MIKE-801928 format. One record per residue (C-alpha): residue number from 1; residue in one letter; y, x, z. Coordinates in nm, 3 decimals, padded with zeros to 5 digits. Layout:
# residues N
[NUM; "A"; [Y; X; Z]]
...
END
This chain:
# residues 294
[1; "M"; [07.615; 02.482; -09.360]]
[2; "N"; [07.409; 02.171; -09.431]]
[3; "F"; [07.039; 02.145; -09.353]]
[4; "N"; [07.025; 01.782; -09.462]]
[5; "K"; [06.774; 01.660; -09.717]]
[6; "K"; [06.913; 01.310; -09.760]]
[7; "N"; [07.242; 01.139; -09.692]]
[8; "N"; [07.112; 00.997; -09.364]]
[9; "E"; [07.284; 01.070; -09.035]]
[10; "I"; [07.206; 01.409; -08.885]]
[11; "I"; [07.104; 01.416; -08.520]]
[12; "E"; [07.074; 01.766; -08.376]]
[13; "R"; [06.995; 01.868; -08.020]]
[14; "T"; [06.986; 02.155; -07.779]]
[15; "A"; [06.718; 02.172; -07.512]]
[16; "P"; [06.776; 02.453; -07.262]]
[17; "S"; [06.531; 02.521; -06.983]]
[18; "P"; [06.696; 02.576; -06.642]]
[19; "T"; [06.499; 02.887; -06.554]]
[20; "G"; [06.810; 03.102; -06.589]]
[21; "G"; [07.159; 03.106; -06.734]]
[22; "L"; [07.264; 03.087; -07.098]]
[23; "H"; [07.282; 03.419; -07.283]]
[24; "I"; [07.435; 03.522; -07.615]]
[25; "G"; [07.124; 03.418; -07.806]]
[26; "H"; [07.150; 03.068; -07.662]]
[27; "V"; [07.516; 03.051; -07.763]]
[28; "Y"; [07.430; 03.134; -08.122]]
[29; "S"; [07.150; 02.877; -08.138]]
[30; "V"; [07.344; 02.598; -07.966]]
[31; "L"; [07.657; 02.644; -08.177]]
[32; "T"; [07.454; 02.662; -08.499]]
[33; "A"; [07.301; 02.323; -08.422]]
[34; "Y"; [07.628; 02.180; -08.291]]
[35; "E"; [07.827; 02.283; -08.598]]
[36; "N"; [07.564; 02.144; -08.834]]
[37; "A"; [07.594; 01.806; -08.661]]
[38; "R"; [07.972; 01.813; -08.639]]
[39; "Q"; [08.036; 01.928; -08.997]]
[40; "N"; [07.812; 01.652; -09.128]]
[41; "H"; [07.960; 01.383; -08.900]]
[42; "G"; [07.633; 01.356; -08.711]]
[43; "L"; [07.531; 01.336; -08.348]]
[44; "F"; [07.443; 01.608; -08.100]]
[45; "K"; [07.209; 01.544; -07.808]]
[46; "L"; [07.146; 01.741; -07.488]]
[47; "R"; [06.806; 01.763; -07.324]]
[48; "I"; [06.710; 01.958; -07.014]]
[49; "E"; [06.357; 02.091; -07.053]]
[50; "D"; [06.247; 02.111; -06.691]]
[51; "I"; [05.879; 02.022; -06.698]]
[52; "D"; [05.793; 02.361; -06.545]]
[53; "F"; [05.919; 02.255; -06.202]]
[54; "N"; [05.797; 02.573; -06.034]]
[55; "R"; [06.047; 02.783; -06.233]]
[56; "C"; [06.328; 02.538; -06.308]]
[57; "K"; [06.621; 02.526; -06.066]]
[58; "L"; [06.889; 02.259; -06.025]]
[59; "D"; [07.155; 02.530; -05.981]]
[60; "F"; [07.069; 02.670; -06.325]]
[61; "E"; [07.084; 02.319; -06.474]]
[62; "K"; [07.434; 02.265; -06.336]]
[63; "E"; [07.540; 02.609; -06.458]]
[64; "I"; [07.407; 02.543; -06.809]]
[65; "I"; [07.582; 02.207; -06.839]]
[66; "A"; [07.910; 02.353; -06.712]]
[67; "N"; [07.892; 02.646; -06.952]]
[68; "L"; [07.815; 02.427; -07.253]]
[69; "S"; [08.128; 02.228; -07.176]]
[70; "W"; [08.326; 02.550; -07.128]]
[71; "L"; [08.209; 02.665; -07.473]]
[72; "G"; [08.352; 02.345; -07.622]]
[73; "V"; [08.017; 02.177; -07.679]]
[74; "S"; [08.005; 01.802; -07.621]]
[75; "W"; [07.710; 01.569; -07.664]]
[76; "N"; [07.645; 01.209; -07.750]]
[77; "G"; [07.482; 00.980; -07.500]]
[78; "K"; [07.322; 01.058; -07.168]]
[79; "I"; [07.153; 01.387; -07.092]]
[80; "M"; [06.776; 01.357; -07.123]]
[81; "R"; [06.579; 01.525; -06.843]]
[82; "Q"; [06.209; 01.581; -06.884]]
[83; "R"; [06.145; 01.527; -06.514]]
[84; "N"; [06.231; 01.161; -06.574]]
[85; "R"; [05.988; 01.117; -06.863]]
[86; "K"; [05.649; 01.171; -06.702]]
[87; "K"; [05.530; 00.816; -06.776]]
[88; "Y"; [05.587; 00.869; -07.148]]
[89; "Y"; [05.386; 01.190; -07.147]]
[90; "L"; [05.106; 01.013; -06.958]]
[91; "S"; [05.110; 00.727; -07.208]]
[92; "A"; [05.065; 00.966; -07.501]]
[93; "I"; [04.788; 01.153; -07.319]]
[94; "T"; [04.611; 00.823; -07.254]]
[95; "Q"; [04.639; 00.732; -07.623]]
[96; "L"; [04.491; 01.065; -07.730]]
[97; "M"; [04.216; 01.037; -07.467]]
[98; "N"; [04.124; 00.687; -07.584]]
[99; "E"; [04.090; 00.819; -07.938]]
[100; "G"; [03.853; 01.091; -07.817]]
[101; "L"; [04.093; 01.369; -07.907]]
[102; "L"; [04.121; 01.533; -07.564]]
[103; "Y"; [03.867; 01.681; -07.326]]
[104; "P"; [03.895; 01.831; -06.977]]
[105; "C"; [03.877; 02.207; -06.946]]
[106; "S"; [03.800; 02.390; -06.621]]
[107; "C"; [03.839; 02.741; -06.762]]
[108; "T"; [04.092; 02.969; -06.599]]
[109; "R"; [04.268; 03.241; -06.795]]
[110; "A"; [04.029; 03.490; -06.640]]
[111; "D"; [03.730; 03.282; -06.760]]
[112; "I"; [03.862; 03.273; -07.116]]
[113; "K"; [03.940; 03.643; -07.117]]
[114; "K"; [03.591; 03.721; -06.988]]
[115; "V"; [03.425; 03.511; -07.259]]
[116; "L"; [03.631; 03.668; -07.537]]
[117; "A"; [03.625; 04.027; -07.421]]
[118; "A"; [03.271; 04.122; -07.518]]
[119; "P"; [03.212; 03.956; -07.855]]
[120; "H"; [03.574; 03.961; -07.970]]
[121; "P"; [03.745; 04.295; -07.917]]
[122; "N"; [04.029; 04.194; -08.149]]
[123; "E"; [04.334; 04.127; -07.928]]
[124; "K"; [04.461; 03.849; -08.154]]
[125; "L"; [04.156; 03.638; -08.082]]
[126; "D"; [04.228; 03.659; -07.710]]
[127; "Q"; [04.483; 03.382; -07.757]]
[128; "I"; [04.236; 03.135; -07.909]]
[129; "Y"; [04.027; 02.921; -07.677]]
[130; "P"; [03.654; 02.965; -07.751]]
[131; "G"; [03.566; 02.600; -07.682]]
[132; "T"; [03.363; 02.664; -07.367]]
[133; "C"; [03.420; 02.315; -07.217]]
[134; "R"; [03.405; 02.118; -07.541]]
[135; "G"; [03.126; 01.861; -07.513]]
[136; "R"; [03.049; 01.952; -07.151]]
[137; "Q"; [03.117; 01.792; -06.818]]
[138; "P"; [03.336; 02.028; -06.611]]
[139; "T"; [03.169; 02.171; -06.302]]
[140; "K"; [03.486; 02.327; -06.161]]
[141; "P"; [03.837; 02.192; -06.098]]
[142; "I"; [04.006; 02.079; -06.421]]
[143; "Q"; [04.276; 02.320; -06.536]]
[144; "A"; [04.392; 02.140; -06.849]]
[145; "L"; [04.329; 01.878; -07.117]]
[146; "R"; [04.268; 02.030; -07.459]]
[147; "L"; [04.297; 01.891; -07.809]]
[148; "N"; [03.966; 01.872; -07.992]]
[149; "I"; [04.095; 02.012; -08.317]]
[150; "A"; [03.771; 01.931; -08.504]]
[151; "K"; [03.807; 01.561; -08.419]]
[152; "A"; [04.177; 01.576; -08.501]]
[153; "K"; [04.086; 01.697; -08.849]]
[154; "K"; [03.865; 01.392; -08.898]]
[155; "I"; [04.126; 01.145; -08.775]]
[156; "Y"; [04.402; 01.307; -08.977]]
[157; "S"; [04.208; 01.283; -09.300]]
[158; "K"; [04.448; 01.487; -09.513]]
[159; "Q"; [04.358; 01.850; -09.564]]
[160; "K"; [04.713; 01.978; -09.526]]
[161; "L"; [05.017; 01.935; -09.302]]
[162; "Y"; [05.370; 01.949; -09.439]]
[163; "F"; [05.710; 02.005; -09.283]]
[164; "I"; [06.052; 02.102; -09.415]]
[165; "E"; [06.203; 02.434; -09.308]]
[166; "S"; [06.545; 02.580; -09.384]]
[167; "G"; [06.579; 02.873; -09.149]]
[168; "H"; [06.433; 03.163; -09.345]]
[169; "S"; [06.625; 03.113; -09.667]]
[170; "T"; [06.944; 03.310; -09.721]]
[171; "N"; [07.141; 03.004; -09.829]]
[172; "Y"; [06.983; 02.748; -09.590]]
[173; "S"; [06.808; 02.575; -09.877]]
[174; "L"; [06.523; 02.344; -09.783]]
[175; "E"; [06.166; 02.441; -09.854]]
[176; "D"; [05.834; 02.271; -09.791]]
[177; "R"; [05.595; 02.446; -09.556]]
[178; "V"; [05.225; 02.373; -09.601]]
[179; "I"; [04.951; 02.437; -09.346]]
[180; "T"; [04.587; 02.365; -09.410]]
[181; "M"; [04.392; 02.201; -09.129]]
[182; "E"; [04.137; 02.480; -09.154]]
[183; "S"; [04.399; 02.749; -09.096]]
[184; "L"; [04.538; 02.545; -08.808]]
[185; "E"; [04.197; 02.541; -08.643]]
[186; "N"; [04.142; 02.912; -08.701]]
[187; "Q"; [04.487; 03.006; -08.573]]
[188; "F"; [04.507; 02.789; -08.261]]
[189; "G"; [04.167; 02.649; -08.169]]
[190; "D"; [04.168; 02.372; -07.909]]
[191; "V"; [04.519; 02.401; -07.769]]
[192; "I"; [04.629; 02.276; -07.427]]
[193; "I"; [04.796; 01.935; -07.438]]
[194; "A"; [04.836; 01.887; -07.063]]
[195; "R"; [04.828; 02.146; -06.786]]
[196; "S"; [04.698; 02.029; -06.450]]
[197; "D"; [05.004; 02.155; -06.262]]
[198; "I"; [05.268; 01.975; -06.474]]
[199; "N"; [05.055; 01.702; -06.641]]
[200; "T"; [05.192; 01.776; -06.986]]
[201; "S"; [05.272; 02.074; -07.209]]
[202; "Y"; [05.569; 02.203; -07.402]]
[203; "N"; [05.422; 02.098; -07.737]]
[204; "L"; [05.348; 01.742; -07.628]]
[205; "A"; [05.676; 01.692; -07.442]]
[206; "V"; [05.894; 01.826; -07.722]]
[207; "V"; [05.754; 01.598; -07.993]]
[208; "L"; [05.784; 01.291; -07.770]]
[209; "D"; [06.136; 01.382; -07.660]]
[210; "D"; [06.256; 01.458; -08.013]]
[211; "A"; [06.125; 01.121; -08.129]]
[212; "S"; [06.282; 00.939; -07.833]]
[213; "Q"; [06.621; 01.099; -07.903]]
[214; "K"; [06.577; 01.022; -08.276]]
[215; "I"; [06.627; 01.389; -08.363]]
[216; "T"; [06.638; 01.448; -08.738]]
[217; "H"; [06.708; 01.824; -08.734]]
[218; "V"; [06.571; 02.086; -08.493]]
[219; "T"; [06.755; 02.419; -08.479]]
[220; "R"; [06.586; 02.690; -08.272]]
[221; "G"; [06.476; 03.054; -08.274]]
[222; "D"; [06.199; 03.165; -08.506]]
[223; "D"; [05.984; 03.263; -08.208]]
[224; "L"; [05.894; 02.892; -08.205]]
[225; "L"; [05.807; 02.875; -08.575]]
[226; "A"; [05.447; 02.973; -08.498]]
[227; "V"; [05.380; 02.663; -08.283]]
[228; "T"; [05.553; 02.420; -08.521]]
[229; "P"; [05.226; 02.331; -08.701]]
[230; "I"; [05.076; 02.212; -08.370]]
[231; "Q"; [05.382; 01.998; -08.308]]
[232; "V"; [05.363; 01.852; -08.659]]
[233; "L"; [04.995; 01.767; -08.603]]
[234; "L"; [05.080; 01.589; -08.277]]
[235; "Q"; [05.353; 01.396; -08.460]]
[236; "K"; [05.096; 01.279; -08.714]]
[237; "L"; [04.837; 01.186; -08.449]]
[238; "L"; [05.095; 00.992; -08.246]]
[239; "S"; [05.267; 00.835; -08.552]]
[240; "L"; [05.597; 01.007; -08.476]]
[241; "P"; [05.856; 01.128; -08.731]]
[242; "T"; [05.876; 01.493; -08.828]]
[243; "P"; [06.230; 01.636; -08.825]]
[244; "I"; [06.369; 01.903; -09.055]]
[245; "Y"; [06.337; 02.244; -08.891]]
[246; "H"; [06.578; 02.536; -08.898]]
[247; "H"; [06.421; 02.842; -08.734]]
[248; "H"; [06.691; 03.107; -08.725]]
[249; "K"; [06.637; 03.477; -08.673]]
[250; "L"; [06.660; 03.604; -08.316]]
[251; "L"; [06.935; 03.824; -08.177]]
[252; "Y"; [06.861; 04.176; -08.059]]
[253; "D"; [07.067; 04.412; -07.848]]
[254; "T"; [07.179; 04.756; -07.962]]
[255; "S"; [06.856; 04.913; -07.831]]
[256; "G"; [06.647; 04.684; -08.051]]
[257; "K"; [06.524; 04.462; -07.769]]
[258; "K"; [06.522; 04.086; -07.817]]
[259; "I"; [06.794; 03.914; -07.616]]
[260; "S"; [06.626; 03.685; -07.364]]
[261; "K"; [06.657; 03.563; -07.008]]
[262; "R"; [06.419; 03.831; -06.891]]
[263; "S"; [06.572; 04.122; -07.079]]
[264; "S"; [06.945; 04.048; -07.065]]
[265; "N"; [07.165; 04.063; -06.757]]
[266; "E"; [07.462; 03.949; -06.963]]
[267; "T"; [07.495; 03.572; -06.935]]
[268; "V"; [07.769; 03.329; -07.028]]
[269; "S"; [07.853; 03.301; -06.659]]
[270; "S"; [07.882; 03.677; -06.618]]
[271; "L"; [08.103; 03.707; -06.928]]
[272; "K"; [08.321; 03.423; -06.804]]
[273; "A"; [08.352; 03.596; -06.466]]
[274; "E"; [08.477; 03.907; -06.646]]
[275; "G"; [08.762; 03.702; -06.790]]
[276; "I"; [08.622; 03.679; -07.142]]
[277; "S"; [08.730; 03.359; -07.318]]
[278; "A"; [08.493; 03.101; -07.461]]
[279; "E"; [08.621; 03.182; -07.810]]
[280; "E"; [08.539; 03.549; -07.763]]
[281; "V"; [08.190; 03.471; -07.631]]
[282; "I"; [08.122; 03.258; -07.940]]
[283; "H"; [08.267; 03.526; -08.168]]
[284; "R"; [08.050; 03.788; -08.001]]
[285; "A"; [07.736; 03.578; -08.054]]
[286; "F"; [07.799; 03.520; -08.424]]
[287; "S"; [07.924; 03.870; -08.501]]
[288; "Q"; [07.618; 04.010; -08.328]]
[289; "S"; [07.396; 03.781; -08.533]]
[290; "E"; [07.547; 03.916; -08.855]]
[291; "R"; [07.516; 04.275; -08.738]]
[292; "I"; [07.174; 04.302; -08.576]]
[293; "I"; [06.963; 03.994; -08.649]]
[294; "K"; [06.622; 04.117; -08.750]]
END
């Protein structure tokens, strides 16, 4: 397979979070990215996404790295660890603050739910911040810094965002995805850019880390397709490159439940302990993807 648009070097990556072991779904995603890089004589980078220090464990990190090697996956360069990149996240936050794009928010989840419950019975709207703290001085402890999407629209003067996606086509052909700024505002509202407990967010960290590792192609599950427009907007606001995205379908078990850390007790480590070879684990991941990807 080839997700490349030009004849430039492909740089793929995998970015596991050490909150648990690798499962079959991870194997499929990692090997899809790895093979795309290898078949096109590109590079493959490893990043440990451990900004959520309350849930991430060093034992899981060591297990993940060992199991990637056991699966035959190698990577170019040093392993990037998000815990070592706090100053870069702070620098980007400072830049966005200086441009008037962020504001402090003291709302807890309970506060937001309370505000939305009465006037907005639609459950979907419960995920969109109502803008309570926008333009106000917080009177309670700050919980997060939020992106003022209305100001972002003014700074990014174009009416639409574009990115290239290959994951939902049957032959991995590239297609342009277009998102209007208006739909972005309606879908997300003022999203969190930095949580008070970790001083960053997934969306901010991932765009900075991808740029730092010079990632050209991002392969990941299509559960992350929904937040890609936010990441593309941050790339534009911070003058960072936008990679080509490949959002593949997720793997489901025989009962129809999505394979995840929370739902699956079957990990690479447990399969290895049963005496199953790395080749068989990889075969199981890809045969399962062909059989029950939804």
